[in-house]
C-alpha positions as CSV (number, residue, x, y, z in Angstrom):
1,M,27.5,11.2,-34.5
2,R,24.4,11.1,-36.6
3,L,24.3,7.2,-37.0
4,F,24.0,7.1,-33.2
5,A,21.4,9.1,-33.1
6,L,19.1,6.3,-34.8
7,R,17.1,5.0,-31.4
8,D,16.7,1.5,-32.6
9,Y,20.3,0.9,-34.4
10,R,21.6,2.9,-30.9
11,R,20.3,0.0,-29.0
12,L,20.8,-3.0,-31.0
13,F,24.6,-1.7,-31.5
14,G,24.6,-1.8,-27.4
15,A,22.8,-5.3,-27.1
16,Q,26.1,-6.1,-29.5
17,V,28.6,-4.8,-27.2
18,I,27.6,-6.3,-24.4
19,A,27.0,-9.4,-25.7
20,L,30.4,-9.3,-27.3
21,F,32.1,-8.3,-23.9
22,G,29.8,-11.0,-22.1
23,T,31.7,-13.7,-24.9
24,G,35.1,-12.3,-24.2
25,L,34.4,-12.6,-20.1
26,T,33.1,-16.2,-21.0
27,T,36.7,-17.4,-23.0
28,V,38.5,-15.8,-20.2
29,A,36.7,-17.4,-17.0
30,L,36.8,-20.8,-19.3
31,G,40.2,-21.1,-19.5
32,L,40.1,-21.1,-15.3
33,L,37.5,-23.5,-15.2
34,A,39.5,-25.5,-17.3
35,Y,42.5,-25.5,-15.3
36,D,40.1,-25.7,-12.3
37,L,38.6,-29.4,-13.6
38,A,41.8,-30.7,-15.4
39,G,45.0,-28.6,-14.4
40,P,47.9,-29.8,-16.6
41,R,45.7,-31.0,-18.9
42,A,43.3,-27.6,-19.3
43,G,45.0,-26.7,-22.2
44,A,43.3,-29.9,-24.3
45,V,40.1,-29.2,-22.4
46,L,40.2,-25.5,-23.5
47,S,41.4,-26.1,-27.0
48,T,38.7,-29.1,-27.0
49,A,35.8,-26.6,-25.8
50,L,37.3,-23.8,-28.4
51,T,37.4,-26.2,-31.3
52,L,33.3,-27.1,-30.3
53,K,33.2,-23.5,-30.7
54,M,34.8,-23.2,-33.8
55,V,32.6,-25.7,-35.6
56,M,29.7,-24.2,-34.3
57,Y,31.0,-21.2,-36.2
58,V,32.0,-22.6,-39.0
59,A,28.5,-25.0,-39.4
60,V,26.0,-22.7,-38.1
61,A,26.9,-19.1,-39.0
62,P,26.3,-19.8,-43.1
63,L,23.1,-21.5,-42.5
64,A,21.9,-18.4,-40.4
65,A,22.4,-16.3,-42.7
66,A,20.6,-18.2,-45.6
67,Y,17.7,-18.6,-43.5
68,V,17.6,-15.4,-41.4
69,D,15.0,-13.7,-44.2
70,R,12.3,-16.2,-43.6
71,L,13.0,-15.4,-39.1
72,P,11.1,-12.7,-36.9
73,R,14.0,-11.7,-36.4
74,R,13.7,-9.3,-33.4
75,T,12.4,-12.4,-31.2
76,F,15.5,-14.4,-32.8
77,L,18.0,-12.3,-31.8
78,F,16.1,-12.1,-28.0
79,L,15.9,-16.1,-27.5
80,L,19.5,-16.4,-28.8
81,D,20.5,-14.3,-25.6
82,V,18.5,-15.6,-23.1
83,V,20.0,-19.2,-24.5
84,R,23.6,-17.7,-23.9
85,G,23.0,-16.2,-20.7
86,A,21.3,-19.5,-19.2
87,V,24.0,-21.2,-20.7
88,V,27.0,-19.2,-19.1
89,L,25.0,-19.5,-15.8
90,A,24.9,-23.0,-15.8
91,L,29.1,-23.7,-16.3
92,P,29.9,-23.2,-13.0
93,L,28.0,-25.5,-12.1
94,V,29.7,-28.2,-14.0
95,T,31.9,-31.1,-12.1
96,E,32.9,-33.1,-15.4
97,V,34.7,-31.8,-18.4
98,W,32.2,-33.3,-20.8
99,H,29.7,-30.7,-19.2
100,V,31.5,-27.9,-20.2
101,Y,31.5,-29.6,-23.9
102,V,27.9,-30.4,-23.9
103,L,27.2,-26.3,-22.6
104,I,29.7,-24.7,-25.0
105,V,27.9,-26.7,-28.4
106,L,24.5,-24.7,-26.9
107,L,26.4,-21.4,-26.2
108,Q,28.3,-21.1,-29.4
109,A,25.4,-22.2,-31.4
110,A,23.8,-19.4,-30.5
111,S,26.4,-17.0,-30.8
112,A,27.2,-18.5,-34.1
113,A,23.8,-17.5,-34.9
114,F,23.6,-13.8,-33.6
115,T,26.3,-12.5,-35.6
116,P,25.0,-13.3,-39.6
117,T,21.2,-12.2,-37.6
118,F,22.5,-8.8,-36.6
119,Q,24.5,-7.9,-39.6
120,A,21.1,-8.6,-41.5
121,V,19.2,-6.1,-39.5
122,I,21.8,-3.2,-40.3
123,P,20.7,-2.1,-43.2
124,D,17.2,-2.2,-42.4
125,I,17.7,0.0,-39.6
126,V,20.3,2.2,-41.1
127,T,19.1,2.9,-44.7
128,D,21.6,6.3,-45.5
129,E,24.8,4.5,-47.4
130,A,27.2,6.7,-45.1
131,D,25.6,5.7,-42.2
132,Y,25.5,2.0,-43.5
133,T,29.0,2.2,-43.9
134,R,29.9,3.7,-40.5
135,A,27.8,0.7,-39.1
136,L,29.5,-1.7,-40.6
137,S,32.8,0.0,-39.0
138,A,31.6,0.7,-35.8
139,S,30.5,-3.4,-35.8
140,Q,34.2,-4.5,-36.7
141,V,35.9,-1.7,-33.8
142,A,34.0,-3.1,-31.2
143,S,34.8,-6.9,-32.6
144,T,38.5,-5.9,-32.0
145,M,37.4,-3.6,-28.9
146,E,36.6,-6.6,-27.0
147,S,39.8,-8.4,-27.5
148,L,41.9,-6.2,-26.0
149,L,39.6,-4.9,-23.2
150,S,37.8,-8.3,-22.2
151,P,41.3,-9.5,-20.3
152,V,41.6,-6.3,-18.6
153,L,38.2,-6.4,-16.9
154,A,38.6,-9.6,-16.3
155,A,42.1,-8.7,-14.8
156,A,40.3,-5.8,-12.7
157,A,37.3,-8.8,-11.5
158,L,39.7,-11.4,-10.8
159,A,41.3,-9.1,-8.2
160,F,38.4,-9.3,-6.0
161,L,36.3,-11.7,-7.6
162,S,36.6,-15.7,-7.9
163,F,36.1,-17.1,-11.5
164,D,32.8,-18.4,-11.1
165,R,31.7,-14.9,-10.4
166,L,32.7,-13.9,-14.1
167,F,30.2,-16.4,-15.2
168,L,27.5,-14.6,-13.4
169,G,28.4,-11.4,-14.7
170,T,28.5,-12.2,-18.3
171,S,25.3,-14.3,-17.9
172,A,23.6,-10.8,-16.5
173,G,25.4,-9.3,-19.8
174,F,23.3,-11.6,-22.1
175,L,20.1,-10.7,-20.2
176,L,20.7,-6.8,-20.7
177,S,21.6,-7.6,-24.3
178,A,18.0,-9.6,-24.4
179,A,16.4,-6.7,-22.8
180,L,18.1,-4.3,-25.4
181,V,16.7,-6.1,-28.3
182,L,13.5,-6.6,-27.3
183,S,13.3,-2.9,-26.6
184,T,14.1,-2.3,-30.1
185,R,11.9,-1.8,-33.4
186,I,13.2,-4.3,-36.0
187,P,11.4,-4.1,-39.5
188,D,10.6,-7.4,-41.1
189,A,13.1,-9.1,-42.9
190,R,12.6,-8.6,-46.9
191,P,13.0,-12.0,-49.2
192,S,16.7,-12.4,-50.5
193,G,17.1,-12.4,-54.0
194,R,18.4,-16.0,-53.7
195,T,16.0,-18.8,-53.3
196,G,17.9,-21.5,-52.9
197,A,19.2,-21.6,-48.7
198,R,21.9,-23.3,-50.4
199,D,23.1,-21.1,-52.6
200,R,22.5,-17.8,-50.2
201,A,24.7,-19.8,-47.5
202,A,27.5,-20.6,-50.3
203,A,27.1,-16.9,-52.1
204,G,29.7,-15.4,-49.6
205,I,32.3,-18.3,-50.1
206,R,32.4,-18.0,-53.6
207,T,32.8,-14.0,-53.6
208,F,36.0,-14.9,-51.7
209,L,37.4,-17.5,-54.0
210,R,37.1,-16.0,-57.1
211,T,38.5,-12.1,-55.6
212,P,42.1,-12.2,-55.3
213,Q,42.3,-9.5,-52.2
214,L,39.6,-12.0,-50.7
215,R,41.9,-14.8,-51.0
216,G,44.6,-13.3,-49.1
217,V,42.4,-12.3,-46.6
218,L,41.8,-16.2,-46.0
219,A,45.8,-16.7,-46.0
220,L,45.8,-14.1,-43.4
221,D,43.1,-15.8,-41.6
222,L,45.2,-18.7,-41.2
223,V,48.3,-16.0,-39.0
224,V,46.2,-14.8,-36.9
225,A,44.7,-17.7,-35.8
226,A,48.2,-19.6,-35.8
227,A,49.5,-17.2,-33.6
228,G,46.5,-16.1,-31.6
229,S,46.0,-20.0,-30.7
230,I,49.4,-19.1,-28.6
231,V,47.8,-16.6,-26.5
232,V,44.0,-17.9,-26.1
233,V,44.7,-21.6,-25.7
234,N,48.2,-22.0,-23.8
235,T,48.2,-18.8,-21.4
236,V,46.3,-20.5,-18.8
237,N,49.1,-23.6,-18.3
238,H,52.0,-21.6,-19.6
239,V,51.2,-18.8,-16.7
240,R,49.8,-21.3,-13.9
241,D,52.2,-24.2,-13.9
242,G,55.1,-22.6,-16.1
243,L,55.5,-19.2,-14.5
244,G,53.9,-20.2,-10.9
245,G,51.2,-17.5,-11.5
246,T,47.8,-17.0,-10.2
247,Q,44.2,-16.4,-11.7
248,S,44.9,-12.7,-11.8
249,D,48.3,-13.1,-13.5
250,V,46.6,-15.4,-16.1
251,A,44.4,-12.5,-17.4
252,R,46.8,-10.0,-16.9
253,M,48.7,-11.4,-19.4
254,L,46.2,-12.0,-22.1
255,A,45.7,-8.0,-21.2
256,A,49.2,-7.4,-22.4
257,S,48.1,-9.2,-25.3
258,G,45.2,-6.9,-25.8
259,A,47.6,-3.9,-24.7
260,G,49.2,-4.6,-28.3
261,T,46.3,-4.0,-30.0
262,L,45.2,-0.4,-28.0
263,L,48.7,0.6,-29.5
264,V,47.6,-0.5,-33.0
265,A,44.2,1.1,-32.7
266,L,45.4,4.5,-31.6
267,V,47.3,4.8,-34.8
268,L,46.2,2.8,-37.4
269,P,43.2,4.9,-38.9
270,R,46.1,8.0,-39.7
271,V,47.8,4.7,-41.3
272,L,44.8,3.9,-43.5
273,N,44.6,6.9,-44.7
274,R,48.4,6.8,-46.2
275,V,48.6,3.6,-46.9
276,A,47.1,0.7,-48.6
277,A,45.4,-2.2,-46.5
278,R,47.5,-4.9,-48.1
279,T,50.8,-2.9,-47.0
280,V,49.5,-2.7,-43.2
281,M,48.0,-6.5,-43.1
282,A,51.1,-8.3,-44.7
283,T,53.5,-6.0,-41.9
284,G,50.8,-7.7,-39.5
285,A,51.3,-11.0,-40.8
286,G,55.1,-10.7,-40.6
287,V,54.7,-9.4,-37.0
288,L,52.9,-12.3,-36.3
289,T,55.5,-14.6,-37.8
290,V,58.2,-13.1,-35.6
291,G,56.3,-13.3,-32.3
292,T,55.5,-16.9,-32.9
293,T,59.0,-17.6,-33.6
294,A,60.2,-15.8,-30.8
295,A,57.9,-17.5,-28.3
296,V,59.5,-21.2,-30.3
297,V,63.2,-19.5,-29.4
298,L,62.4,-18.4,-26.1
299,T,60.7,-21.3,-24.7
300,A,63.0,-24.0,-25.8
301,T,66.0,-21.8,-24.2
302,G,64.2,-21.4,-21.3
303,L,64.3,-17.5,-21.3
304,L,60.3,-17.5,-21.5
305,G,59.8,-15.8,-18.4
306,W,57.4,-12.5,-17.5
307,T,58.9,-10.0,-19.2
308,G,59.5,-11.9,-22.1
309,T,56.3,-13.7,-22.4
310,A,54.3,-10.1,-21.5
311,I,56.9,-8.4,-24.7
312,V,55.7,-11.3,-27.1
313,W,52.1,-11.3,-25.9
314,S,51.9,-7.6,-26.5
315,V,53.9,-8.4,-30.1
316,I,51.1,-10.5,-30.8
317,G,48.4,-8.3,-30.3
318,V,49.9,-5.4,-32.4
319,G,50.2,-7.7,-35.3
320,M,46.6,-9.5,-34.8
321,A,45.6,-5.6,-34.8
322,L,47.1,-4.7,-38.1
323,V,45.4,-7.7,-39.9
324,I,41.8,-7.9,-38.3
325,T,41.6,-3.7,-38.5
326,P,41.3,-3.4,-41.8
327,T,39.5,-6.5,-42.9
328,G,36.2,-4.6,-42.7
329,Q,37.5,-2.2,-45.2
330,V,38.7,-4.8,-47.6
331,L,35.6,-6.4,-47.4
332,R,33.5,-3.2,-48.5
333,A,35.6,-2.6,-51.3
334,S,35.6,-5.8,-52.9
335,V,31.8,-6.6,-53.5
336,A,28.9,-4.7,-54.5
337,R,26.6,-3.5,-51.4
338,N,23.9,-6.0,-51.6
339,E,26.5,-8.5,-51.0
340,I,28.0,-7.2,-48.1
341,P,26.6,-8.9,-45.8
342,E,27.1,-12.3,-46.9
343,A,30.5,-11.2,-47.7
344,F,30.6,-10.4,-43.6
345,A,29.1,-13.8,-43.1
346,A,31.4,-15.6,-45.1
347,Q,34.2,-13.8,-43.2
348,F,33.1,-14.6,-40.1
349,S,32.8,-18.6,-40.9
350,L,35.9,-18.9,-42.8
351,S,38.0,-16.9,-40.2
352,H,36.7,-19.5,-38.2
353,L,37.8,-22.5,-40.0
354,A,41.6,-21.4,-39.8
355,W,41.0,-21.5,-35.6
356,L,39.6,-25.0,-35.9
357,V,42.7,-25.8,-37.3
358,T,45.0,-23.8,-35.1
359,Y,43.2,-24.6,-31.8
360,P,43.6,-28.3,-31.5
361,V,46.8,-28.0,-32.3
362,A,47.7,-25.4,-29.7
363,G,45.9,-27.4,-27.1
364,W,46.5,-31.6,-27.9
365,L,50.0,-31.1,-29.3
366,G,50.8,-28.8,-26.7
367,S,50.0,-31.1,-23.6
368,T,51.5,-34.3,-25.5
369,A,54.2,-32.3,-27.2
370,G,55.3,-29.4,-24.9
371,F,54.9,-26.0,-26.1
372,T,58.2,-25.5,-28.2
373,V,57.2,-28.4,-30.4
374,T,53.9,-26.9,-30.4
375,W,55.0,-23.3,-30.9
376,S,57.1,-24.7,-33.5
377,V,54.2,-26.0,-35.8
378,L,51.7,-22.9,-35.0
379,A,55.1,-20.4,-36.0
380,G,55.4,-23.0,-39.2
381,L,51.3,-21.9,-40.3
382,A,52.2,-18.6,-39.6
383,A,54.8,-18.6,-42.0
384,A,52.7,-20.3,-44.6
385,G,49.9,-18.1,-44.3
386,T,52.0,-15.2,-44.8
387,A,53.7,-16.6,-47.8
388,G,50.2,-17.6,-49.6
389,A,48.6,-14.1,-48.5
390,L,51.8,-12.2,-50.6
391,L,51.3,-14.9,-53.5
392,L,47.3,-14.6,-53.8
393,W,47.0,-11.2,-53.2
394,P,48.4,-9.5,-56.1
395,R,50.5,-6.0,-55.0
396,R,48.6,-3.9,-57.9
397,D,45.3,-5.0,-59.9
398,G,44.7,-5.2,-63.6
399,R,44.6,-1.4,-63.7
400,G,47.9,-0.5,-61.8
401,T,46.1,0.4,-59.0
402,P,48.0,-0.5,-55.0
403,A,45.5,-3.6,-54.3
404,G,43.6,-3.2,-50.9
405,S,43.5,1.0,-51.8
406,A,39.9,2.2,-51.6
407,S,40.0,2.6,-54.9
408,A,41.1,-0.3,-55.5
409,V,37.8,-2.1,-56.5
410,P,34.9,-0.2,-58.7
411,P,32.3,1.0,-56.6
412,A,29.3,-1.6,-55.6
413,P,26.2,-0.1,-57.7
414,G,24.2,2.6,-56.5
415,V,27.3,4.0,-54.2
416,R,29.2,7.2,-54.9
417,A,33.0,6.9,-55.6
418,S,33.7,10.0,-54.6
419,G,37.1,10.8,-53.2
420,T,35.1,12.1,-50.1
421,D,33.3,8.6,-49.6
422,R,36.4,6.6,-50.2
423,S,37.9,9.0,-47.3
424,T,35.5,8.8,-44.8
425,L,34.9,4.6,-45.8
426,V,39.1,4.2,-44.4
427,E,38.6,6.6,-41.5
428,A,36.1,5.1,-40.2
429,A,37.4,1.1,-40.8
């Protein structure tokens, strides 16, 4: 592929992938650390840590996007990786729950600043229009694949290592990412056309609020967060306390959700050539609503054993992939090219705002009211998000074009709108 023939992009993309997998492995290890420190209260501890993560993402990402053109970006990305590596290295040494919270704030603040900075660098390294579209798609695919493969890698590692060794591996990964960033030639940032930091930080959010299909994406973010919180937060207590499983069993059950994602990843590119993104994403929302409802029914009847859990977790993985994977395509088709970085930064921040709502529900309510009540609330949120998306995102735009199709939005200024270009965009997503 011509895109990966670009030396600087290849190295920067490698740094992003390594950092993504470092974050994913850290999440798995963090759940096991929470259980080691708090036992039955692990869900509450983990949800608090992840809630702090979401606070950092919601608060820091827009600010980083606003100020990124004023920073020496290579040095900044390098320092962010070093900070993350040092924090992860310190996590297995903690002895109190509050130590975890402090370190998570530092870790996730650095991660929240890394993503918009990385996205702002891409157009300066990848100048060809088609390659730039592929670069955004590659970043989206990398994020999706991380959610699939991190639990699988963790399950394999935990068969031979204790969970605290995962922290050592992820710390080394962040340092390798830092080395790749340092070896990349990143040009100086060009000043943004927006003069006020507040205006730049809010620009992407305003775009979401005024664009029907992007308002639908916001509702779908809530569906993903509601279902995903069950898997991310509650798996450790459900497997360890409810099923009597081991650390490796926790990672394997997380991998079951990832297997659902893999199944969709193999077939979805061809589907998106024939089916509008809105239809695919709405189907995914329906799958997630069914999955969360099934979790409620099975846990209420005492039938959520090993097989039932694996099936429900896999269904949730399928639904999440159906919603998340086409999101980049919808964003790119909905805004002008010069607004794409702001739109992606806004999606990064606003999607994590949904998780900021659902993580505390999964953890805190789960620790006090039990899984049946907690998952009922999350299933209700998933259903509400699905209904909201269908209402907010019209089936057809004002010209009678199916909403969410590649031709539903006028091309950005300076971007060709030929059928070939649109096909390439859909295939890349």
